[in-house]
C-alpha positions in Angstrom: -47.1 -10.0 -33.7 -49.3 -8.9 -30.7 -50.9 -5.9 -32.5 -52.4 -5.6 -36.0 -50.3 -3.2 -38.0 -53.5 -2.0 -39.8 -54.6 -0.6 -36.4 -51.5 1.4 -35.5 -52.6 5.1 -35.8 -51.1 8.4 -34.8 -53.0 11.6 -35.0 -50.9 14.7 -36.3 -52.1 17.9 -34.9 -48.9 20.1 -33.9 -49.1 22.7 -36.8 -50.5 23.6 -40.1 -49.0 24.7 -43.3 -50.4 26.9 -46.0 -49.0 28.6 -49.2 -49.0 32.0 -47.3 -46.7 30.5 -44.7 -43.8 29.5 -46.9 -40.9 31.3 -48.4 -40.8 32.1 -52.2 -37.5 30.2 -52.4 -38.0 26.4 -51.7 -34.2 26.0 -50.5 -34.8 28.8 -48.0 -37.9 27.1 -46.7 -36.1 23.9 -46.5 -33.4 25.6 -44.2 -35.9 27.1 -41.9 -37.5 23.6 -41.3 -34.1 21.8 -41.1 -33.0 24.4 -38.4 -36.2 23.8 -36.5 -35.7 20.0 -36.7 -32.2 20.4 -35.3 -33.4 22.7 -32.6 -36.3 20.3 -31.7 -33.6 17.6 -30.9 -34.6 15.4 -34.0 -32.6 12.3 -34.2 -30.2 12.6 -37.2 -32.0 15.7 -38.5 -29.7 15.7 -41.8 -30.4 12.1 -42.6 -32.3 11.5 -45.8 -33.6 8.7 -47.8 -31.9 8.8 -51.4 -33.8 7.0 -54.0 -32.2 6.2 -57.4 -33.2 4.1 -60.4 -31.0 2.3 -62.8 -31.2 2.5 -66.6 -33.9 -0.1 -66.4 -36.0 1.6 -63.9 -35.2 -0.6 -61.0 -35.3 1.5 -57.9 -33.2 1.3 -54.8 -32.8 3.6 -51.7 -30.7 4.0 -48.7 -30.2 6.6 -46.0 -27.3 9.1 -46.4 -26.6 12.4 -44.6 -27.0 15.8 -46.1 -23.6 17.8 -45.9 -24.5 21.2 -47.2 -26.9 23.4 -49.2 -25.1 25.4 -51.8 -26.9 28.1 -53.8 -30.1 25.9 -53.6 -28.5 22.7 -54.4 -28.1 19.8 -51.8 -24.7 18.1 -51.2 -23.8 14.7 -50.0 -20.5 12.4 -50.2 -19.8 8.8 -50.9 -17.6 6.3 -52.6 -17.7 6.8 -56.4 -17.4 2.9 -56.9 -20.5 2.4 -54.6 -23.7 0.9 -55.8 -25.5 4.1 -55.8 -22.6 5.9 -57.7 -22.7 3.2 -60.3 -26.5 3.7 -60.7 -26.0 7.5 -60.8 -23.6 7.0 -63.8 -26.4 5.5 -65.8 -29.3 7.7 -64.5 -28.3 10.9 -63.0 -31.7 11.7 -61.4 -32.7 11.1 -57.9 -35.0 11.8 -55.1 -34.4 12.8 -51.4 -36.8 12.3 -48.5 -36.4 13.9 -45.2 -38.7 12.9 -42.2 -38.8 14.6 -38.9 -41.5 12.7 -36.8 -40.8 15.1 -33.8 -42.3 18.0 -35.8 -44.8 15.8 -37.8 -43.1 16.8 -41.1 -41.4 15.6 -44.2 -39.8 17.1 -47.4 -39.5 15.5 -50.7 -37.0 16.8 -53.2 -36.3 15.6 -56.8 -33.7 16.7 -59.2 -30.6 16.0 -61.3 -27.3 14.7 -59.8 -23.9 15.9 -60.6 -20.5 15.6 -59.1 -18.9 18.4 -57.2 -15.4 19.6 -58.1 -12.4 17.7 -56.7 -11.5 21.0 -54.9 -14.8 21.1 -53.0 -14.5 17.3 -52.3 -10.9 17.7 -50.9 -12.0 20.7 -48.6 -14.8 18.6 -47.1 -12.7 15.3 -46.8 -10.2 17.2 -44.6 -13.0 18.5 -42.4 -13.8 14.8 -41.4 -12.7 13.2 -38.3 -9.5 11.2 -38.8 -11.3 7.8 -38.4 -13.7 8.7 -41.2 -10.8 9.7 -43.5 -9.1 6.4 -42.9 -12.4 4.6 -43.4 -12.8 6.0 -46.7 -9.6 4.4 -47.8 -10.3 1.1 -46.1 -14.0 0.5 -47.3 -14.5 -0.8 -50.9 -18.1 0.3 -50.5 -20.9 -2.2 -51.6 -18.3 -4.8 -52.4 -18.3 -8.2 -50.6 -16.0 -8.9 -47.8 -15.7 -12.2 -46.1 -15.2 -11.1 -42.4 -15.0 -8.0 -40.3 -11.4 -8.9 -39.4 -10.4 -8.1 -43.1 -11.8 -4.5 -42.6 -9.9 -4.3 -39.2 -6.8 -5.6 -40.9 -7.1 -2.8 -43.6 -7.5 -0.2 -40.7 -4.3 -1.2 -39.2 -2.5 -0.9 -42.6 -3.8 2.5 -43.5 -3.3 3.8 -40.0 0.3 2.8 -40.3 0.5 4.5 -43.7 -1.2 7.6 -42.5 -0.7 8.1 -38.7 -3.0 10.2 -36.8 -2.1 13.7 -36.9 -0.6 13.3 -40.4 -2.1 14.4 -43.7 -4.6 11.8 -45.1 -5.2 12.5 -48.9 -8.7 12.2 -50.4 -9.0 8.9 -52.4 -9.7 9.8 -56.0 -12.6 7.2 -55.8 -14.3 9.3 -52.9 -16.2 12.7 -53.3 -19.4 14.6 -53.5 -22.5 15.0 -55.4 -25.0 17.8 -55.6 -28.7 17.4 -56.3 -29.9 20.3 -58.4 -33.7 20.3 -57.4 -36.7 20.8 -59.7 -39.4 19.8 -57.3 -40.1 20.1 -53.6 -43.0 19.0 -51.5 -43.4 20.1 -47.9 -45.6 17.8 -45.9 -47.2 18.8 -42.5 -49.2 16.2 -40.7 -52.8 17.0 -39.8 -55.6 15.2 -38.2 -57.7 12.4 -39.8 -54.9 12.1 -42.5 -55.9 15.4 -44.2 -52.4 16.5 -44.3 -51.1 19.8 -45.6 -48.9 19.5 -48.7 -47.3 22.4 -50.4 -45.4 21.8 -53.7 -42.8 23.9 -55.5 -42.3 22.9 -59.1 -39.6 24.5 -61.4 -41.1 26.1 -64.5 -39.2 26.4 -67.8 -38.6 30.1 -67.2 -36.7 29.2 -64.0 -39.3 30.5 -61.6 -41.2 28.3 -58.9 -44.8 27.4 -59.3 -46.1 27.0 -55.6 -49.4 25.2 -55.2 -51.3 22.9 -52.7 -52.0 19.3 -53.4 -54.5 16.8 -51.8 -53.2 14.8 -49.0 
């Protein structure tokens, strides 16, 4: 390694953030920032780090794509037999982290996870490209597979079963989740690591407490 990691620095200075700048509704504030990230040309603006922990407290995380915001809840889709889905069966709490370096911003969201209805999953599944619908049938997500050729063989089997242009049903082992948030943190980079951090925390009365925390 030619350069010490300890000496890698980036000064953040594009914008600032204050309590007076943000919406009273955190999901609305998130939508504003997401729109700005998309408009800025951010790479994979809807990509988020989804962090979970099993019943023993062992954490794990992965990048997934946000597929909707519904009444303030955050939607994503996956295989219900995957590693993350298995964990969510034992501990239905998770955290999301969006990072948009182009805007020197990140958003952290924490909350409880629940499955969306089969009808909602059906609608989203049919909106996917043909190859992605076939892929949902092909992949036993998170399971061992010996070779790439095994996956390609399954693709041929399912494309024969469901030719392009025909109806591809949603597998019953594939569908959506929603995260129902109880905590948001909006982070705006600032010089000298004195970043702006504005938190929304859900109170027992259903209202959001909005406050600043130290960087």
